[in-house]
N, C-alpha and C positions, 0 to 999 in steps of 0.2 A: 632403607627401602621406602620409608614414608616420604622422603623427599622426591624420589623418582616418581612415585604415584601422583604426588601433588603437582608435578611439572607436566604431566600428561594432559593434553587438551581433551576435554570431554566432548564427545559428539552431541550430547544433550545441551551443553552450554553453547556450542556453535549453532545448533538448530534454534535455540531460544533467542540468541542474538539476531539470527536471520529473520525469524518471525516477528521480532520486535521492529526491525527495519521495515517490514511490510506494513506494520501498524502505522509507522511514521508516514509511509507513502499513502496509505489510505487517508490519513488526516490531510496531507498535502493535496490530494485529489479532491476530497470533499470540500475543502476550503477554496480550492481553485474553481470548483463548480458553484460556489456561493451557497452551499447548503449547510444547514445545522445538523447536528446529530439526530435531532428529532425528525428532520426531513429524511435523513438516511434510514431511520427506523421505518418511516412510512413507505419508503420505496423498496425496502428489502425484507421487512418483517422481523428484523433482528433488533432487539431492544436497544434503546439509546444508551443505557448504562453499560451494555456490552461493548458498544462502539467506543465509548469513553475509555473503558479499560484497555481495549486493544490499542487505541491511539496513544495512550499514555504509557504503554508498555507493562501495565499491571497484569494483563492477560495476553498471551500470544495469539496472533491471528491463526485461525484454523481454516480448514477447507471450506467451511460454510461462509466465513467472512470473505475469503478470496473469491469464491464462486459468485457471491452476491454482488460484489463490486465489479467483477468481470462481466457479469450479465448486464449490469447497468451501462457500463462503458467498455465495451469489448476492445476498443482501439487502444486502451491503456493496459491490457492484460500482460503483455510481455514486460513492460516497464514495472508494473506492480510486483511481479514475481521475481524478475531478474535484475531490475534496475537498469535495463538497457532498452534502447529503442531500435526499431527496424522500420524506418519511414517508408522504405520501398515496399514493405508488406502491410503498410497501414497501421503499424504499431508505433505509437508516439508516447510522449510524456507531456505533462502539463507545461513544461518549459517550451517544448516545440510548438504546442498549440498557442501559447502566448506569443511566441515569435511570429507565427503565421498571422495571428490577429493583428499584431502591430504592423506587419508588412502590408496586410490588406487594407488597414486603416490609413496607412501613409500614402497609398497610391491613389 
């Protein structure tokens, strides 16, 4: 019986992994915007050490982290949470923004 229980995927583990991915996306977005964690603290009121913990996966992102980043950059909300873009709805990713910048600079 112990083997069966150990083979079951825990919803808590899945949620933790998902929230850890959001932390990685927060880091990607912060770096893309050229900001330090200290800058992010000043913009959001969430302490630098908490951002470091979220970005490194030591702490899961929570609704406060997600809401703070979404308030700063609403165009990245969908990508931040779901990892998907909806350009037709104005929901982009840093990669799409970088491509747009490169195309605008090349013309």
